[in-house]
GUKE-385990 format. One record per residue: residue in one letter; x, y, z of N, C-alpha, C, CB in turn. Coordinates in pm, whole numbers, plus 50000, padded with zeros to 5 digits. Glycine has a CB too. Layout:
N
AXYZXYZXYZXYZ/...
# end
This chain:
269
M680790643116809679650628316786678510633916798679630614516902/S677840629216694676190632716644676050628416814675110620216481/D674370638516783673730637916892672290629816806673600654316976/T672390622316725670660616116691671600603316677669370622816515/I670380592116686670840583016548670200580416445671110571216567/R670160570416363669760570716164669470554216185671610576016001/I667790558916160666910550616185666870541515940665110563516287/L666780531215992666850531015739665860522415811668700521315562/F664570520415714663180514015754662980511515549661680528915874/V662880498015517662420497715437660990491315405663220495215394/G659950495415333658900486215320658530479015235658110489715334/D657410474715284657500456115265657640452215149656270447215302/I658740444715153659410433815094658510423815032660230427515189/V658250424314855657270418014764658390406614678656400431614653/G658840392514749658870383714669660280386514634657810383614569/E660890371514557661930377714484662740392514428661650373314415/P661690395514340661980404614313662540420914380661220403014264/G661830418814505661810429514568663020431314704660360430014605/L663300414114734664470408214805666150408414667663770388514861/A665770408614510667180414714423667200420914468667500418614301/I665930439514490666100455714437667170453214597664190471014424/V667000449914744667760445114849668530448114862668000436714868/D669170433014778670840434114806671350444214705671740418714782/T670660441114640671590450114542671650468114605670740449314359/L670350472914650670520484714653671090490914829669110489614593/L670550479514927670750482915084673210480415074669320463515230/P673630478015041674460480615034675070493915021674580474514981/A674350501914931674870514914878673930531714975674420513314674/L672540518815035671700530415120672650534915217670270525115202/I673370520515266673970522715394675020531715396674410511415447/N676220526215242677090538415263676570550015248678120538915188/K675340557315198675330567215178674590572515279675090568915070/H673250572415353673340577815508673740566615600671860583715566/K674080562115592675240552415779674370554215914677330564515848/P673110547015858671850543715910672740534716094670720530415758/N672580541116224672880530216313672340517716314672700533516418/F670740520516249670030509716265668970505716212669820509016353/I668540494816073668170487715986666730481616044669280478415950/I665780486415984664660476515995663420474815865663920481016132/V663030466315806662450457815729661760452415737662770452515697/N660650452415645659340443915634659380438415609658470443915597/G659270426815631660030409215517658080401315559662460392415663/E657250410715538656010395115553655540391415373653900401715675/N655880398715310656350396315163657070390015057656610401515143/S657890391415135659230379915135660060369015088659220375715190/H658550358015093658170344215052656670342214927657820336815213/D657690340714825657030341814708655400355614749656580322114662/G656420361314768654370366814812653550373814896653560358214850/M653650362314982652860356315101654480354015226651820337215034/G654130357415294654710352115470656310353115474654300332215516/I656920343615554658900340315575659390334815525659590335015667/N659960330915563661390316615580662570321115649662190310615418/E663360307415726664230309815766665050315815644664600299715835/S665330307515522666680316215444666700328415423666990312815316/I665260327415389665350346715376665450351215527663620356015295/V665070353215582665560358815697667020361615735665120351915782/K667690352015714669290353115798669330364415606670870329515845/R668830353415517670090365815414669750371915371670940364315311/L668530386415480668750398715537668840400815624668280405415527/Y669270395215723670750400015779672280392715830670380406015889/R672390392615641673760388615625673790401515585674310376215533/L672590411315485673040422515464672850439115587672390422815332/G672890429615696673100440315798672520445815831673650447315796/V671220442715835669090441515852669220432316032667850423515649/H668380445516106669300441016209667730441116331670980454516241/V666400443316242665250434516299664600440716132664300439516497/I663720425516160662420424716091661100424816176662420412516012/T659970430016045659130431716085658060423516027659110442616088/G656550426216045655630421815965654270422115957655810413315962/G653400410115940651960413815977651320412315922651580422716002/N649800406915889649270403915856649930384815810648910415115791/H650460386715712651000377915617652370369715713651510387815468/S652270377215835653530371615852653160351315892654380382816000/F652450349715916651720331715904651590321915794650290331515928/A651780330215777651720323615650651800310515575652310327815610/K653270309615600653870302115559653970293515692654940307415489/W653710283715763653420276315851654920271615898652400266115803/K656020266415800656680259415910657890269415911657060242215884/V657530279215944658340292415997658530291316079658020303816002/F657110282116203656620289616296657930284616424654790285616323/P658010270616418659080268516492660370276516569659440262116428/Y660680285816397661540294516390661440308716448661730294716280/M660180315316405660050323216496659760322916696659200328116425/R659830313616615659370315816859660850313916980657880293716947/T661910312116795663280313816921664180327116846664620295016936/D663510338116739664650349416694663700361216723665300348916512/K664400364216820663680376916916663620388216807664760382917071/T664300388916697664650402516654663890398916486666660406916668/L662750388916517661910385116421660550389016476662080370516387/L660100397916380659260400916459657010399916363660130418116512/R656160401616468655660397816386654360403916472655970383616341/P652740408416429652050423416514651840414416651650130432216433/H652500422316767652090422116879650320413316941652240436816890/N650150424516875647970423716933647190413216857646760441216878/Y648820402516766647970389116757647510379016916649010379016652/P646300372016878646080363917073647590361017073644810343817109/E647240359317235648460351017348648740331417296647450351417568/G650100326017194650070319817190650650316017064649290318717233/A650070325516954650720333016869652230324716880650640349716914/P653030322616732654150319116757654960332816741654520307516675/G656110328216725656590345716743656760359216835655980350616683/H657770371316824657530378716946657210393216851659000378717074/G656610402016882655390416016781656790421916912652520419816809/Y658090427016933658610440017039659060437517109657980448117102/G660780440517085661680436217186662830452417201662570419017121/V663040451417290664760463417292666190457217322664750476417440/F666010462317161667640460817122668960472217128667590457216975/S670200464417142670930468217126671150477916998671410459817150/I671960495417008671870493416875674070494916863670510508616782/P674560487616713675460484216766676180498816781676070472916695/G677480497416764678840512416789678320515916879679160526916680/T677030517116948676580529617092676120519517229674720542417039/D676110528717307675510523517430673980521117500676030530517500/L673550531617374671940528917273670960514717275672400529017097/K669750516917322669350511017310667950510717252669690508217380/I667060503117150665510512817041664710497917084665760517316777/G663640506217131662440486417150662140494817001660290481517335/V661020485616925660740483216843659700474516864661600481216785/M658200480516788657590466016804656660473316654656550460016999/N655450460316670655030450516557653690457116573655180432116578/L652790462516529650760464716552650300465716428650030480816637/Q648990453116433648590454616326647140462216394648600440616234/G646610466916279645290474816280643870459716250645450489816115/R642960471416238641450460016293640920469816174640400460416509/T640880474916131639660485016036640320477615844640140512016072/F639330466115805639100463015682639650447915693639770473215576/M640470444815839641200428515820640690425715936643020425115807/H641590410716042641510402816117640710413616253642980395416127/A640140405316322639200410916487640620404816564637070399416553/I641530406616604642690407816678642730417816787643680410316594/D643500412716843643610423517070643480442816959647000420317238/D642910456917059642840465617026644800471417020641660471217112/P645000471916941646220480516874646490489716969645940488116732/F645700501916999645450512317072646480511017194643970512717107/R645630504517266645540501217451646360486917455643510498317530/M647340485017345648550475017326650020485417349648460467017141/A649570496217183650670503417226651150513917319650910506717153/D650460512117380650340521217575651570515517665648460514917698/K650400498717698651630487717693652860487917688651630481217613/L652900487617570654190477717545655090495117529654080462717354/I654470506217530655500520717514655910516517705654290543117460/D655080515617784655700518617932656630507917925654640517718074/E656830498417848657620486017920659230494217820656820463217860/I658920497917701660020499817677660890512817680659980495417588/K660010524117760660840537117817661320531417945659890552217843/E661200521118028661980520818148663230514918106661340513118264/Q663630515217975665380507517891665500518517838665530492517754/T664590526117740665280537217652663710541217618666530532117504/N664350564017554663720564717551663360569117345663630570117675/L664150555417295663900554417159662870541817111665290553117095/V662130544617049660850538617019659830541116933660340538517102/F660290526616837659650526916685658860520516652660290524816591/L657980522816567656290517016579656460511516431654700531016607/D656340498316373655550497416228654560495616273655810487516118/F653030497716194651790495816195651270497716062651230503316287/H650830476616120650660472915965649350479215901650560456115947/A648720480115856647220486115853646580487515731647150499215908/E645250485515696644340485815642644290499215571643440482315721/A643250503815639643000521315703643740532215680643100523015842/T643970540815605644670548915667643880562615748645600552315564/A643130559315769642400569615927643220561616019640240568315982/E643020545116122643110537516158644740543416228642720526916064/K645610539516063647050546116082647410560316152647550547715949/M646480567616119646360583716088646460584416330643960591015949/A644640575316321644980581916526645350574916614643800586916623/M646260566216524647190561516632648600571316648647620545516593/A648860576116529650060585116480649470595616655649840595116254/W648410601616634648240615016724648050607616874646700626016672/H648060591316861647620587216966648750581317044646600579216941/I649770580816992651220580017038652370588417046651650572616985/D652440602116935652940608216971653390615817062652810609316936/G654770625217079655190630417204655830616017295653740638817280/K655020595017267655860594317361656620583417250655290590117525/A656340574017145657090576717034658050585116983656540577716977/S659590577916929659980586316798659770583716664661170587916792/V659430577316622659350569416522657650560516467660500560116568/M656810558416411655630553316336655830555816205654350559216376/V655600541116152656000540616029654240531915966657790530816018/G653460536415867653060522915853653440517115678651300522915897/T652390505815757653290494615617651550490615518654440470915726/H651820481515503650310472615422649530479015280648830472715548/T649690488715310649270490115102650120495015047648020500015034/H651000491615092651780490314922652040496514846651410485314836/I651830514114897651720527714797652080541814866650090529414740/P653250541814868654140551314941653260564514942655680553314863/T653300567115066652880578415051653180593015121651890575415059/N652840604715103653430619915059653750629215196652150629014957/D653390620215324652670633315416653770626215512650550634615471/Y655040625315459655770619215588656520636015672657330604615518/R656050638015789656160646615885656980645216009655070648415916/I656700651016087657090652616230656180659216283658310658816259/M655110651916384653970652416423654460664116570653280635516445/P653630673716597653570680816756654230682516815653110677716842/K654430670116891654980666317003656470658116964653860657517081/G656820656716782657950653016794658550638216724658020654016923/M657170631416762657480613316693657290616916488655460596616777/G657620615116482658460611416323657120603816204660120595216363/Y656390608216128655170603616110655610594315923653820619816123/I654430584815900653700583915755653040575915765654330581715637/T652300578115639651630568415677651700554515606650500572915678/D651960551415455652530544615450653780548015343651740535815446/V654810532615398656270538615381656050529915225657840533215521/G655210522715105654970521115056655680503715005654900532315025/M655780498714903656320481314903658080488114838655020465714737/T658790471314845659920470214743659710462114669661120467914779/G659650465214499659900450814523659030450414373659250442014691/S657540446614279657790452614132656610460714128657900441513999/Y656680470214028655720482214053655250481013896656500499314113/N655170471213816655050465313640653820450413757657590456613509/S652570459713848652310445113896650820455813995654100433714013/I650750449314064649170455714097649330450114281647400445213970/I650020458514314650620461414458651740447514489649140462314590/G652390446814365653360432614435653000423914286652500422314633/M651350420614346651210406114226651580404514073649770402614208/E651230394014053650870399113862649900406813871650300386813735/K649460409313767648160421413702647060406813673648760434113493/A647800401213629646660392913519645600384113646647760377713380/A645950385413752645260374613810644530383513859645880364113899/A645230390113944644490405914041643330406713944645630425114045/M643750415013870642190421713767641440409713760642460428113574/K641620401413688640330388313748639150390813836640990376913842/R640650389314003639420388614111638350404414127640290385314280/F639120413614048638050428314069637090426013917639230448514067/L637380418013845636330415213674635670405313761637220407113481/Y635310391313858634570385113820634350378313967634940378413696/S635140386714075634980377414200635330371014279634660372314203/L635980363914158636140350814107637510347714182636150349813937/P637720337314262639090340214326640330328714258638880338014511/E641540336614217642490338614168643540335714263642430349614118/K645020325514223645910326314279647170336114233646070315014291/Y646990344414328648260357614363649840353714309648470360014562/T650820356214242652000350614178652660365414190651790342814011/S653400364014268654340376214269655080385514170655200372714326/A654830395514133655220396513981657130402214004653900411313879/D657090408113827658990412813865658650418413755660670401013874/G659680432113718659870439713677659530450413665659970437413633/D660910464213608659850471913716660070478313893658720460613730/N661130471713891661900469114022661680483814136663760466413972/R661590487714221661520492114341661870492614436661080491414368/L662540503614532663020502514690662380515414755664870502714711/C661170510714841661160519914952661490519415041660460523214984/G661440533915125661830535315296661980546315291663070528515372/I662400550515428662050559515493664160562115559660470553915610/V664340571315649665430578615696664890584615771666190585715622/A665630580715938664890590516029665610601116109664190583116123/D666240607616161667120607416293666480614416445668530616416251/V666990605216531666240608916639667470607016758664760599116653/D666860617116842667810626516953667840616617041667200641817026/K668890602717116669780602617150669380596217283670380613617130/T668880613717338668420615617479666820616117468669070629917549/S666700624217429664850622417421663760618517338664320631817432/G664210611517264663530605917174662790610017100663090599617202/K662660621217044662200626516926663260628616844661470637816942/C662330634216679662460629216560663180639116508661310625616491/K664230642016459664780656616399664060661216276666380656016355/K664470642616242664390642116094663560633115961665540640116080/I663060630815891661810627115904662120624415711660500640315990/E662490619715606662600615515433662440607315393663480615715364/P661800604215282661440592815229662650586415164660330594815141/I662820579415071662770565314971662540558614926662890559714954/L662920564314817661920554514671662970557014525659720565214622/F663480549414471664970540914385664350533014317666200531414472/P663850532714152664490542914125662890555714101665670538413978/G662590569014106661610579314089661220572914042661610591014044/F659570578613992658370572313904658810585013863656640566913948/K658520588113685658340594613575657630606113591657830587413489/S657650620213622656720629313603656050630813511657040637913614/E656800628013337656730629413216657400627213192656510636113164/V657540625512981657950617912934658440631312819657040605012916/
# end
């Protein structure tokens, strides 16, 4: 029997193209990597912004255990009543008290007698001025550690510096921290000195024939003319981004972390 548990995380799913490639590839990834626990970020899964109950249940049917979110978790208000009832659908915990939904939880790992704590927090640099994610992380980790040493954080933040600051802040306390939100996969996956697996941004799952998942024309007009333009999720050149991490069952320290980008990009013609 292995002394580690394997976590599979899929980065920001953008619109129907992202959902479609998850439908196609997730079963194969499960067969290949045999993860014990699967987490996905779904805050952009409904037309590129937000989520709904139908999408949540679609992801659960594929084998997903927990869905994390971000600043767009609240974009579709009709999901609010459902968010209040589903404890495996997370949104950033450091939104003010009274916001719908749940920001963390401790969940049983199927087929084992182990539990894993999953936290969802949001950064503040270049984003909404919400509660302090660093002190919130300390508080949540203390609560989770009463039940398990296995701790996972999806830190949804704009600034790479803020993500790295969080990584240094919780190294040795959490098992794995993944950055989300910027939709561009970074190449700095590693195990930190005190044993936490880390990547600054997992990247998005959706169309790369786009500007971070959105139709190019609308996004370019925003930059060219500084005027509002309705975003629409793009399609074509669809790819899945994620990570697989192996975590020691007892200590909670990460033993291995590696990225997933499929299909990969061409580096030569």
